[in-house]
C-alpha positions as semicolon CSV with decimal commas, in nm:
position;residue;x (nm);y (nm);z (nm)
1;M;-8,470;14,952;6,943
2;I;-8,283;15,156;6,682
3;H;-8,071;14,957;6,437
4;L;-7,803;15,164;6,266
5;T;-7,566;15,045;5,990
6;L;-7,232;15,225;5,957
7;S;-6,932;15,178;5,726
8;G;-6,604;15,332;5,618
9;S;-6,304;15,477;5,798
10;P;-6,313;15,528;6,176
11;Y;-6,392;15,898;6,134
12;Q;-6,664;15,825;5,875
13;I;-6,823;15,564;6,103
14;G;-6,820;15,810;6,390
15;Y;-6,956;16,099;6,183
16;Q;-7,243;15,884;6,050
17;H;-7,316;15,775;6,407
18;G;-7,317;16,131;6,543
19;L;-7,523;16,273;6,257
20;A;-7,788;16,000;6,261
21;L;-7,821;15,996;6,641
22;R;-7,746;16,359;6,725
23;V;-8,065;16,408;6,928
24;L;-8,007;16,084;7,117
25;V;-7,638;16,162;7,174
26;D;-7,728;16,502;7,318
27;A;-7,992;16,344;7,542
28;M;-7,743;16,080;7,660
29;V;-7,483;16,340;7,756
30;R;-7,747;16,539;7,946
31;Y;-7,871;16,225;8,121
32;E;-7,522;16,128;8,233
33;S;-7,452;16,483;8,351
34;R;-7,767;16,481;8,566
35;R;-7,698;16,132;8,695
36;H;-7,358;16,234;8,829
37;S;-7,433;16,594;8,928
38;H;-7,462;16,508;9,299
39;T;-7,171;16,265;9,323
40;T;-6,840;16,351;9,483
41;S;-6,630;16,120;9,267
42;T;-6,302;16,255;9,140
43;T;-6,309;16,383;8,781
44;P;-6,087;16,159;8,568
45;N;-5,774;16,298;8,409
46;L;-5,918;16,320;8,058
47;D;-5,591;16,434;7,902
48;A;-5,411;16,128;8,037
49;V;-5,687;15,895;7,916
50;L;-5,686;16,059;7,573
51;S;-5,310;16,018;7,548
52;R;-5,328;15,646;7,626
53;V;-5,615;15,589;7,383
54;R;-5,431;15,786;7,114
55;N;-5,124;15,562;7,155
56;A;-5,298;15,225;7,186
57;A;-5,623;15,267;6,989
58;P;-5,603;15,575;6,765
59;A;-5,887;15,452;6,541
60;L;-6,132;15,459;6,833
61;L;-6,031;15,816;6,911
62;E;-6,085;15,908;6,543
63;E;-6,431;15,749;6,562
64;L;-6,510;15,942;6,879
65;E;-6,398;16,265;6,710
66;G;-6,632;16,180;6,422
67;I;-6,921;16,132;6,666
68;A;-6,839;16,470;6,821
69;N;-6,838;16,649;6,486
70;G;-7,147;16,469;6,357
71;S;-7,349;16,537;6,671
72;G;-7,210;16,877;6,764
73;I;-7,123;16,754;7,115
74;P;-6,776;16,848;7,251
75;L;-6,524;16,563;7,254
76;D;-6,455;16,599;7,626
77;A;-6,823;16,554;7,708
78;L;-6,840;16,241;7,491
79;L;-6,524;16,099;7,646
80;E;-6,675;16,133;7,992
81;V;-6,986;15,945;7,876
82;N;-6,767;15,670;7,729
83;L;-6,590;15,633;8,063
84;R;-6,901;15,639;8,282
85;V;-7,152;15,405;8,118
86;L;-7,169;15,080;8,317
87;H;-7,390;14,776;8,283
88;Y;-7,476;14,503;8,532
89;C;-7,525;14,188;8,333
90;T;-7,537;13,810;8,316
91;V;-7,362;13,612;8,042
92;V;-7,389;13,237;7,973
93;A;-7,227;13,030;7,698
94;F;-7,271;12,673;7,577
95;A;-6,966;12,543;7,391
96;D;-7,207;12,312;7,211
97;S;-7,582;12,264;7,200
98;D;-7,849;12,121;6,975
99;V;-7,786;12,416;6,740
100;G;-7,411;12,462;6,795
101;P;-7,221;12,706;7,019
102;L;-7,437;12,974;7,187
103;L;-7,365;13,286;7,392
104;G;-7,648;13,461;7,570
105;K;-7,647;13,789;7,760
106;N;-7,896;13,984;7,968
107;L;-7,823;14,358;7,980
108;D;-7,931;14,521;8,305
109;F;-7,921;14,900;8,298
110;A;-8,124;15,215;8,355
111;A;-8,040;15,401;8,033
112;Y;-8,225;15,170;7,793
113;T;-8,350;15,465;7,586
114;Y;-7,995;15,534;7,463
115;Q;-7,902;15,180;7,357
116;V;-7,856;15,113;6,985
117;L;-7,797;14,800;6,779
118;F;-7,506;14,878;6,547
119;T;-7,397;14,690;6,237
120;I;-7,051;14,820;6,147
121;Q;-6,847;14,748;5,835
122;P;-6,506;14,904;5,912
123;D;-6,221;14,955;5,667
124;E;-6,000;14,753;5,902
125;G;-6,101;14,456;6,113
126;H;-6,412;14,243;6,115
127;A;-6,765;14,355;6,044
128;M;-6,978;14,323;6,355
129;T;-7,327;14,359;6,492
130;H;-7,332;14,462;6,856
131;V;-7,521;14,651;7,124
132;G;-7,380;14,994;7,197
133;C;-7,484;15,334;7,324
134;A;-7,554;15,661;7,147
135;G;-7,239;15,870;7,166
136;S;-7,012;15,580;7,260
137;V;-6,757;15,368;7,071
138;A;-6,798;15,088;7,326
139;S;-6,940;14,743;7,266
140;Y;-7,163;14,583;7,525
141;G;-7,172;14,253;7,339
142;G;-7,245;14,104;7,000
143;I;-7,085;13,901;6,724
144;N;-6,842;13,964;6,439
145;S;-6,805;13,833;6,085
146;A;-6,543;13,577;6,194
147;G;-6,801;13,422;6,427
148;L;-6,652;13,551;6,752
149;A;-6,923;13,634;7,006
150;M;-6,864;13,854;7,309
151;G;-7,054;13,953;7,623
152;H;-6,943;14,124;7,941
153;A;-7,040;14,200;8,301
154;V;-6,892;14,499;8,484
155;V;-6,735;14,425;8,824
156;P;-6,737;14,724;9,061
157;L;-6,412;14,749;9,254
158;D;-6,385;14,795;9,630
159;E;-6,129;15,070;9,583
160;R;-6,050;15,299;9,291
161;P;-5,699;15,216;9,163
162;Q;-5,437;15,463;9,051
163;D;-5,473;15,617;8,707
164;G;-5,350;15,407;8,415
165;G;-5,454;15,170;8,139
166;L;-5,735;15,179;7,883
167;P;-6,108;15,199;7,957
168;V;-6,255;14,848;7,953
169;A;-6,530;14,969;7,720
170;F;-6,265;15,041;7,457
171;L;-6,094;14,707;7,515
172;R;-6,417;14,521;7,444
173;R;-6,462;14,701;7,115
174;L;-6,100;14,634;7,011
175;A;-6,142;14,263;7,080
176;L;-6,469;14,228;6,890
177;Q;-6,345;14,424;6,589
178;H;-5,997;14,277;6,555
179;C;-6,010;13,919;6,686
180;A;-6,142;13,607;6,514
181;T;-6,091;13,346;6,789
182;V;-6,085;13,318;7,166
183;P;-5,703;13,285;7,182
184;E;-5,667;13,602;6,974
185;A;-5,897;13,791;7,211
186;I;-5,706;13,672;7,516
187;D;-5,374;13,773;7,357
188;L;-5,507;14,120;7,272
189;L;-5,627;14,184;7,627
190;R;-5,293;14,070;7,772
191;K;-5,126;14,361;7,594
192;H;-5,329;14,620;7,786
193;D;-5,400;14,720;8,142
194;A;-5,755;14,812;8,246
195;W;-5,846;15,160;8,366
196;Q;-6,037;15,224;8,689
197;T;-6,286;14,936;8,694
198;G;-6,318;14,560;8,658
199;D;-6,488;14,363;8,384
200;N;-6,565;14,003;8,298
201;L;-6,527;13,954;7,922
202;M;-6,667;13,630;7,782
203;F;-6,574;13,509;7,435
204;L;-6,707;13,218;7,229
205;D;-6,590;13,136;6,876
206;R;-6,718;12,923;6,589
207;S;-6,512;12,622;6,699
208;G;-6,687;12,619;7,038
209;E;-6,384;12,744;7,230
210;A;-6,489;12,971;7,517
211;A;-6,330;13,167;7,799
212;V;-6,397;13,441;8,053
213;V;-6,123;13,697;8,106
214;E;-6,151;13,846;8,454
215;L;-6,000;14,185;8,387
216;A;-5,889;14,413;8,670
217;P;-5,635;14,695;8,681
218;R;-5,289;14,537;8,680
219;M;-5,424;14,179;8,682
220;Q;-5,603;13,942;8,443
221;R;-5,712;13,583;8,494
222;V;-5,860;13,348;8,234
223;L;-6,135;13,101;8,324
224;R;-6,218;12,805;8,101
225;P;-6,539;12,603;8,077
226;A;-6,585;12,309;8,310
227;G;-6,760;12,068;8,080
228;R;-6,936;12,255;7,801
229;T;-7,066;12,557;7,993
230;I;-6,927;12,885;8,126
231;W;-7,091;13,194;8,273
232;C;-7,018;13,520;8,449
233;T;-7,201;13,786;8,646
234;N;-7,085;14,109;8,813
235;C;-6,826;13,943;9,036
236;F;-6,481;13,791;9,007
237;V;-6,456;13,425;9,110
238;H;-6,086;13,351;9,054
239;P;-5,918;13,328;9,398
240;D;-5,664;13,595;9,298
241;L;-5,935;13,851;9,223
242;V;-6,242;13,779;9,436
243;Q;-6,460;14,092;9,439
244;G;-6,821;14,177;9,373
245;K;-7,151;14,213;9,553
246;E;-7,346;13,926;9,706
247;E;-7,637;13,974;9,466
248;A;-7,405;13,898;9,174
249;R;-7,269;13,592;9,353
250;Q;-7,623;13,466;9,407
251;R;-7,687;13,483;9,033
252;H;-7,356;13,306;8,971
253;R;-7,449;13,027;9,215
254;Y;-7,797;12,992;9,066
255;I;-7,654;12,931;8,718
256;E;-7,411;12,679;8,867
257;K;-7,701;12,498;9,032
258;V;-7,895;12,475;8,707
259;L;-7,608;12,380;8,479
260;R;-7,389;12,168;8,709
261;A;-7,608;12,014;8,974
262;E;-7,909;11,946;8,755
263;Q;-7,696;11,864;8,444
264;P;-7,967;11,934;8,185
265;S;-7,929;11,875;7,813
266;L;-7,769;12,184;7,661
267;T;-8,024;12,317;7,418
268;H;-8,118;12,645;7,261
269;A;-8,449;12,632;7,450
270;L;-8,266;12,585;7,782
271;L;-8,056;12,899;7,726
272;Q;-8,369;13,100;7,648
273;R;-8,538;12,970;7,964
274;L;-8,232;13,039;8,176
275;L;-8,203;13,401;8,059
276;S;-8,578;13,443;8,122
277;S;-8,574;13,283;8,467
278;H;-8,717;13,436;8,786
279;D;-8,569;13,236;9,071
280;D;-8,681;13,394;9,399
281;Q;-8,328;13,437;9,533
282;A;-8,140;13,514;9,213
283;P;-8,353;13,614;8,913
284;L;-8,162;13,644;8,588
285;C;-8,449;13,834;8,425
286;R;-8,461;14,127;8,664
287;D;-8,647;14,458;8,694
288;S;-8,346;14,622;8,527
289;T;-8,317;14,367;8,244
290;Q;-8,418;14,580;7,947
291;L;-8,255;14,380;7,668
292;S;-8,124;14,029;7,601
293;F;-7,953;13,860;7,310
294;I;-7,833;13,516;7,202
295;A;-7,544;13,494;6,954
296;H;-7,498;13,198;6,717
297;P;-7,129;13,190;6,609
298;V;-7,171;12,918;6,344
299;S;-7,469;13,060;6,155
300;G;-7,369;13,416;6,240
301;H;-7,688;13,573;6,367
302;L;-7,831;13,730;6,680
303;E;-8,161;13,673;6,851
304;I;-8,286;13,983;7,030
305;A;-8,534;14,013;7,317
306;D;-8,611;14,385;7,311
307;G;-8,751;14,415;7,663
308;Y;-8,793;14,163;7,943
309;P;-8,702;13,828;7,780
310;C;-8,962;13,651;7,993
311;Q;-9,233;13,866;7,832
312;V;-9,128;13,955;7,479
313;G;-8,933;13,643;7,376
314;Y;-8,656;13,643;7,117
315;R;-8,663;13,727;6,749
316;E;-8,396;13,649;6,494
317;Q;-8,184;13,925;6,346
318;K;-7,980;13,880;6,027
319;Y;-7,779;14,149;5,853
320;E;-7,667;14,177;5,493
321;T;-7,317;14,295;5,584
322;L;-7,262;13,965;5,765
323;H;-7,452;13,730;5,536
324;D;-7,147;13,521;5,441
325;W;-7,065;13,380;5,787
326;S;-7,203;13,036;5,718
327;Q;-6,987;13,020;5,403
328;Q;-6,660;13,081;5,589
329;P;-6,428;12,783;5,638
């Protein structure tokens, strides 16, 4: 997996991204174009989306413009990629364990070739190491220099809502870059509506506070841990929002069985085993699970399983830009 370190202003970060990954960005745009060439879905109103992003998150638009100029790919084509990329994932957090708070995520997707591990040192906000995609400003999960960890699971909606709000991919990136605690992340999301799709955003901070924000167009609900554990898959479970496919609910129920009914000791080894599990009815390590990570908010590092976690295991990743986490109060 490519690891790319970026720094500077939003435009500089984007330009470095586009220049370093120009071949991969071009391939990603072509892949997405082919993937959707036979669909009949309505083309989004890109001008309206651009206007909302420009008003609410101008720095992300500057970064996207930098990617366009660095890679030579038109901005409209990149914006469409940023709106289309979806992941079907499982996220589990322990508010406390034998090694402190932990957040683990399995990323299930087809476009593994285009995924990149970014370490970003922005002029404004927190430094962060997160999984992203070539050509995209989105975050699919990671950890920042304040010790806030984030993971997410897309929730497909039964019906496409009316146009409005910000793409959830952009909202994730805003939260990871600009929030230090779970309450800050929840407050940031409350200021924005979501565009077109649903998302479960899980946050865990250095204090062990955790939450899942079930984010749908025109509605958000916050779920808190029962005991010291919390998890989410590609379904909403709050009674106000219930949506999602049965397969995702099976994974959700399997985690509940392991963590609630069996009540095991919450350990680092347990989280690794859970993310690597192959239950017959609801495997968490699936055919589409191409990448997995575990974030440690207190020590400030990621463990990465680059491939099926059941086969490749996890290896520790530490980054110089974030070396001072353990020294923070």
